[in-house]
N, C-alpha and C positions, 0 to 999 in steps of 0.2 A: 442251443448251439449258435443260432443266428445272433442272439443278444450278446454272447461273449465276443463274437467276431466284431460286432459293431462297437463294443466297448473298447476293444484293443485298438481299433482304427482311430476312434475318437481320441484316445489317450495320446496318440502320436502327433495330433494336430496342435499348433500353437493356439493359446487361448485368444479368442476374438477380443478386439479392443472394446472397451465399454462404449455404449451408445453415446453419441454426442461428443466424443473426444476428437481433437484435431488429428489430421493425418501425420504419420511419422515424418520428421524433417529429413531432407536429403543430406548425405555426408558433405562437409565443407570441401570446396575445391582446393587442390594443393597449390595455393598461390605462392607459397614460399619456394617450392620446387621450381615453379614456372619462372619466378623472378630470378632464381639462381641460374637457371639455364640461359635466360636472356642476358644476364650479366656475364657469364662465361663466354657466350657467343660474341658479345661486344668486345670483350678483352681480346679474344682470338682475332677478330676482325681488325682491331687496332694494331695488334702485333703484326698481322699480315701486311697491313698498309705501311707500317714502319719499315718492315723488311723490304718490301717492294720499292718504297721511296729511297731507302738507304742504299739498296743495290743499284738503283738507277743513278743516284747521286755519285756513287763510287765509279760506276761505268763512265759517266760523263767527265768525272774528275781525271781518271786515268786517260781517257781519250784526249782530253785537253793537253796532257803532258807529252803526247807523242811528238817527236821531231818530224817535220814534214818538209818536203821539197817538191818542186815541180819536175817530176821525173818522166812523165809521159808526153812525148813531143807531138805536135801537130805538123804534118808535112804532106806535100803532094805525093799521091801514090801510096799512102799508108794503107795496109791491109784493112779490109772491112772487119766488122765484129766476127770473131770466130765463135761458133756454138760452144757453150760451156763457159768456164771461168779460167783465165790464164794469168798466172803470177810469174814475175821474174824475181828470183831471190838471189841477191848478190852478197857475198862476203868480202869485206875489204880488210886490209891490214893497217888501217888508220890507227895511229897511236895518240892522236891529238887530245883525246879525253883522258889519257892515262897519266898519273903522276909518276915521278921517277921511281918511287918505291913499287908501284904497280908494274912498271916495265921490268924491273928486276925480278919481282916475284913471279910474273907470268912468262919470263924469258922471251919477251917480244923484241928485244933490241931497241935501237933508237932511230931507225930509218924514218926520214921525213916523207911527206906526201901520202898518197893513198893508192893502192893497187888492188885489183880484184883477184882474190885467191879462189873464189867460188862463184860460179855462174850456174844457176839451176832454173830450168823452165818447169813450172808445175801446171799441167793441163788437167782440169777437173771437168769431165764431160757432163752434159745435161743428163738428168735422170739419176739412176742408181749405179752407174758404172764406176769403176775404180779410177782414182786419180793416177796420172802418170808423172813421175818425177824424172826429168832428163838432165843429166849433167852435161854442160857444154865445156869441153876442155879449154883451158885458158890459152893453149897453144894452137887452137884451131885457126887455120889460115883462111880469112874471109875478106870480102869486100867491105871496107868501112866507108860509108858515104862521104864523098869529098876528100878522101885521103888514100885511095888506092887499096891494095891488098896488104893486110897486116894481120898479126895475131889478134884474136878477138878481144883480149883484155886491153889492148892498146886503145880501143875506142873509149874506155872509161877514162884513161889518162888524158886523152886528147879533148874529149867533150863532155865528160861527166856522165851522169845517169841517162840523160836524154839521148846522147849519141850511142851509148851502149844499147838502150832499148831499140832505137832505130836500126842498129846493126843486127840485133837478134831478130827483129821483125822481118828485115830483108832476107836474112838467112832462112828463117822458118816459114815465112808467109802467115804467121800466127799473130793476131792482134793481142797485144799485152794489155790486160785490164787493170792490173795492180802491180805495185813495185814495193819490195822490202829490202832494205840494206842492213846488214849486220856488221858492226865493228867490234873491236876488241873490248871497248868500254862496256862494262856490265855483263859480258859473256860469262865470266866465271861465277858471278852472282846468280845469273839465270840458272846455271846448272846446280850450284850448291843449294839454291832455294828449294829445289825438288828432291834434295837428298842424294844427288849424283845420278849417273846413268850407267847401265850395264852394256858393255861392248866386247866383242870378240875380234881378235886379229889373227891372221893366218900365219904370221911369222914374227919372230922376235924383233924388237925395235929399240934402237939406241941412238937418240938424236940429241946431242948436247945443246945444239942451237935452240931446240924447242924445249929443253929442260925435261926430256922425257926418256924413260927407260922402262920397257915393258917386255915381259916374256910372251911367247906364243900362247894363245888361249883367250879365255874370257876374264874380264876385269871389271871391277866397280870403280868408275872414274869420278874424281871430284872436278870442280870447274877448271882448275889450272891444268890438270892432266887432259881433260877433254879438249881444251883449247890447243894444247900441244899436239894432240893426235890429229885434229882437223887441219892443222897448219903444216905438219911435217911432210917432206917429200923424200924421206930417207928410206926409200924402198927401191927394189930393182926397176919397177915400172914408174917410179917417180910420181908425176902428176896424175897419171891414170889410176894409180893405187890410191892416191890421196882423195880423188873424187868419190871413190867407193866408200872410203872411211867417212867422208862428209855425209853421204847418204845414210850410212849406218848410224851415224851420230844423230842425224835429224829424226830417223825412225825411233831411236832409243829415247830421245828427248820428248817427242810427241807421245810415245807410249807411256812414259812416266808422268808427264804433265796432265794427261787425260785419265789417269788412274784414280780410283776412289781415294787412295792415300793422299793425293794432292787436292783433288776437287772438293773433298769434304773436310779438308784441314785448312782453315782460314790462314794460318801462319805460313804454310807452304804455298797456298794458292796466291795470296797477295804478294809474297816474296817473289814468286815466279813472274807475276804480272809486272811488278816493279823492275825486276831484272830485264824483262823483255823490253820495257819502255826505255830503260837506260841504254840498251844495246841496239835498238832498232831505229831506222829512219824510213819513213814510208812516203808514198806519193801524197800530195796535198788533198786528194779526194778520198783517201783511205781512212778507215776508222777501226777502232779496236774490235768491233763486231765482225769486220771483214777478216781480221787476223784470227779471231776465234773460229770462224767458218773454215779458214785454211787449216788450222790445227786439226780439226775433226776430219777434214778431207784427207789428211796425211796419215791417218791411223793405220791404213792397210793399202798402200799404193803399189803400183808397178814401178820399179826403179830400173833405170838403164843409163848408159853413157851414149852420147851421140855417136853413131857409126861414122868412121872416117877411113881414109886410106892410110898406108904406112907413112912413117915420118919422111919428110923431104927437106932438102936444104933450100932456104930462101934468103932474101936480103935481110930478113928479120930473124935469121938463125933457123935451127931445126923447128919444123912446124908440122901440123897434121892437116892434110888437104881435105877439102870438101869433094865428095864423089857422087856418082849417081845413086849410090846406096844411101848417102846422107839425104839427098833430095827426096828419094822414095820414102824414107822413114818419116820425114816431116810432112810429106804429102798425105800419108795415111793418118798421122796424128791430127793434122788440120781438118781432115774430112771425117774424123770420128770413126775411122775404120779399124778393125783389129790389126795389131802389128804382129807379124809372124815371128816366131822365136829366132829365126836366123838374123833378124834385124835388131834384136835386143842384145846389147853388149854389156857384159858383167851385170846381168839382170839380177834383181833381188826381189 
């Protein structure tokens, strides 16, 4: 029995190599696979470098195309830096960059000069707090440095962006860090580049001057329609309703522009950037990356209109007075304190 078990065990063992034979050679290293991996890695690295350099090149190219002006004044008594980042966004009715056909198509009319249809203060607090977008009604009756009391939009007509910035800083006590001005030129291209925007209105609208007729409810607007909606005052509350629609439009545009459908579509993304550059003028110290930061801060802001008193008669016509409530509102905003609901007007 022992011999049979020994025989069965020995039969399963591999035969021993003959005496004096060389040891078995090691299997060859997979050099081809290693070379292929290195080659693929180099290609991916080169593609990454091309992408990064190309993106940086495009970034600086678009940044160089921005129209810039000296919009932020230096004057005695200017408010010190306010915590966070503060933008003044101004919409003007300048038609200087529009051809005759564009003026007809966009129903802008032929008025000369440039007036401010939109004045918005955007306060982005430090940390992770929400940005606050504050519409300043163009009929707000304020002290304009060196010119007495007038409607706030008169400051732009008198002294351009610098006097407007100084007037807003005097009103709010907030130091303006950045300035952006949006004109008619490029506005429709900006909206059409992202495929239009979705907006809802609370009442039907028929404004032949703006070339716009919309039913109550939600609409998908192209560039021409969006421009008409942010311009029109054909509402019972006139300018107060218009500033609400301007904030709705800004929210809709930012939502669309920062969506995957635009960010990951080069044709839409670069079309949007091109339209923005054609329609924007910024301060000489601002850059395209500042604008990108603003866009992402505006994705979910608190929106409100400056609280004021009831309309009064002035030498400048019907106007909205600054009250203690106005000063309280801007004091809280300036200090980074929560603003109670009773101070938020037409909030969104």
